[in-house]
VMD Tcl script that draws the C-alpha trace (Angstrom):
set ca {
  {229.98 209.61 10.35}
  {227.58 209.87 7.38}
  {228.23 212.29 4.56}
  {225.73 215.11 4.15}
  {223.83 213.73 1.14}
  {223.31 210.34 2.80}
  {222.26 212.06 5.99}
  {219.81 214.32 4.15}
  {218.30 211.41 2.21}
  {217.84 209.32 5.38}
  {216.27 212.30 7.13}
  {213.85 212.84 4.23}
  {212.86 209.15 4.26}
  {212.35 209.09 8.02}
  {210.42 212.35 7.99}
  {208.13 210.99 5.27}
  {207.67 207.64 7.03}
  {207.02 209.09 10.51}
  {205.22 212.36 9.64}
  {201.79 211.07 10.65}
  {203.17 209.53 13.82}
  {204.95 212.77 14.78}
  {201.88 214.88 14.15}
  {199.54 212.51 15.98}
  {201.65 212.13 19.11}
  {202.58 215.80 19.33}
  {199.00 216.97 18.86}
  {197.80 214.60 21.58}
  {200.47 215.97 23.90}
  {200.05 219.67 23.14}
  {196.48 220.40 21.94}
  {197.71 223.85 20.95}
  {198.77 224.94 17.46}
  {201.65 227.17 18.56}
  {202.98 224.63 21.05}
  {202.54 221.85 18.47}
  {204.57 223.80 15.91}
  {207.37 224.45 18.39}
  {207.46 220.82 19.50}
  {207.46 219.62 15.88}
  {210.47 221.83 15.14}
  {212.29 220.43 18.16}
  {211.37 216.87 17.10}
  {212.67 217.36 13.56}
  {215.84 218.95 14.90}
  {216.28 216.01 17.28}
  {215.84 213.58 14.40}
  {218.45 215.45 12.36}
  {220.93 215.58 15.23}
  {220.54 211.86 15.98}
  {220.14 210.59 12.42}
  {222.88 207.97 12.79}
  {220.91 206.27 15.58}
  {217.74 206.17 13.48}
  {219.15 203.85 10.81}
  {218.10 200.59 12.45}
  {215.11 198.55 13.56}
  {214.67 200.60 16.73}
  {214.16 203.88 14.83}
  {210.48 204.13 15.82}
  {211.19 203.78 19.52}
  {214.02 206.28 19.33}
  {211.83 208.76 17.43}
  {209.16 208.36 20.11}
  {211.72 209.38 22.75}
  {212.75 212.35 20.59}
  {209.08 213.40 20.34}
  {208.62 213.22 24.12}
  {211.76 215.30 24.65}
  {210.61 217.83 22.04}
  {207.25 218.16 23.78}
  {208.99 218.77 27.12}
  {211.23 221.45 25.59}
  {208.26 223.23 24.03}
  {206.35 223.22 27.32}
  {209.45 224.43 29.20}
  {209.76 227.30 26.70}
  {206.16 228.27 27.35}
  {206.14 227.86 31.12}
  {209.64 229.11 31.84}
  {212.32 227.96 34.22}
  {210.43 229.03 37.34}
  {207.45 226.79 36.55}
  {204.98 229.66 36.11}
  {203.17 230.49 32.89}
  {204.44 233.59 31.16}
  {201.41 235.91 31.35}
  {202.60 238.14 28.53}
  {203.20 235.24 26.17}
  {199.83 233.64 26.94}
  {198.11 237.03 26.77}
  {196.28 236.58 30.07}
  {194.19 239.63 30.95}
  {194.72 241.13 34.38}
  {191.41 242.78 35.13}
  {187.71 242.25 34.42}
  {187.72 245.56 32.50}
  {190.40 244.25 30.15}
  {188.48 240.99 29.69}
  {185.32 242.95 28.88}
  {187.24 245.06 26.37}
  {188.52 241.92 24.68}
  {185.04 240.41 24.39}
  {183.71 243.68 22.94}
  {186.53 243.77 20.42}
  {185.88 240.14 19.51}
  {182.22 240.94 18.91}
  {183.15 243.93 16.70}
  {185.51 241.80 14.64}
  {182.88 239.08 14.21}
  {180.30 241.65 13.16}
  {182.67 243.16 10.59}
  {183.61 239.73 9.24}
  {179.91 238.97 8.73}
  {179.64 242.16 6.63}
  {182.44 241.13 4.25}
  {181.68 239.55 0.87}
  {181.03 235.83 1.34}
  {184.28 234.58 -0.24}
  {186.39 237.00 1.79}
  {184.60 236.20 5.04}
  {184.96 232.46 4.52}
  {188.62 232.85 3.50}
  {189.62 234.90 6.55}
  {187.79 232.59 8.95}
  {189.43 229.54 7.40}
  {192.89 231.14 7.42}
  {193.03 232.78 10.84}
  {190.44 231.03 12.98}
  {190.64 227.52 11.55}
  {194.33 227.97 10.66}
  {194.03 226.26 7.29}
  {196.59 226.60 4.55}
  {195.89 228.34 1.24}
  {195.61 225.04 -0.60}
  {192.65 223.95 1.56}
  {191.06 227.39 1.34}
  {191.36 227.32 -2.45}
  {189.71 223.90 -2.61}
  {186.88 224.96 -0.31}
  {186.24 228.20 -2.22}
  {186.73 226.59 -5.66}
  {189.46 229.00 -6.66}
  {193.23 229.03 -7.15}
  {195.69 229.45 -4.28}
  {196.41 232.94 -5.60}
  {192.68 233.63 -5.46}
  {192.54 232.36 -1.87}
  {195.46 234.62 -0.92}
  {193.70 237.54 -2.60}
  {190.45 236.90 -0.70}
  {192.35 236.77 2.61}
  {194.37 239.87 1.80}
  {191.31 241.88 0.78}
  {189.47 240.76 3.91}
  {192.36 241.78 6.16}
  {192.60 245.18 4.46}
  {188.84 245.73 4.78}
  {188.83 244.72 8.45}
  {191.78 246.99 9.23}
  {190.02 249.88 7.59}
  {186.67 249.25 9.28}
  {188.15 248.65 12.73}
  {190.38 251.74 12.43}
  {187.27 253.79 11.59}
  {185.47 252.35 14.62}
  {188.46 253.17 16.84}
  {188.47 256.77 15.63}
  {184.76 257.10 16.47}
  {185.35 256.14 20.12}
}
mol new
graphics top color blue
foreach p $ca { graphics top sphere $p radius 0.5 }
foreach p [lrange $ca 0 end-1] q [lrange $ca 1 end] { graphics top cylinder $p $q radius 0.2 }
display resetview
């Protein structure tokens, strides 16, 4: 059995070496950010738990099997043991009225985002719709990461305020 520091160093090396592979395969299998994140966590956990087996020439093949297992676990978590999608978790609307309400709300949010200052609007779209990290947002907006966080925070506060005011009017 490996000591902890050797184990941690091997894990770091393998994670660095196979990061692109893990991301590529898992994204192709999931095509969903939340599912991808869950599967990636399972894959990394599987690598950690089986680190002794990943110290040889067959590490890539073994990691591929770990990735496939991680994908299956993530899908099982989403679908459930009975094989049916969890409607609450997937936020599936039950009636046409609820679907209409969602589309109206989406339109209101889009309208309010378009009324925000340009930097804030771009920042919130990049963060929550495109799911980009603050480093990418900062590069795109030519500001610091703290500036990007500030733009997102101000946009969220403005949207909350505007949407709360619209809700009170109805």
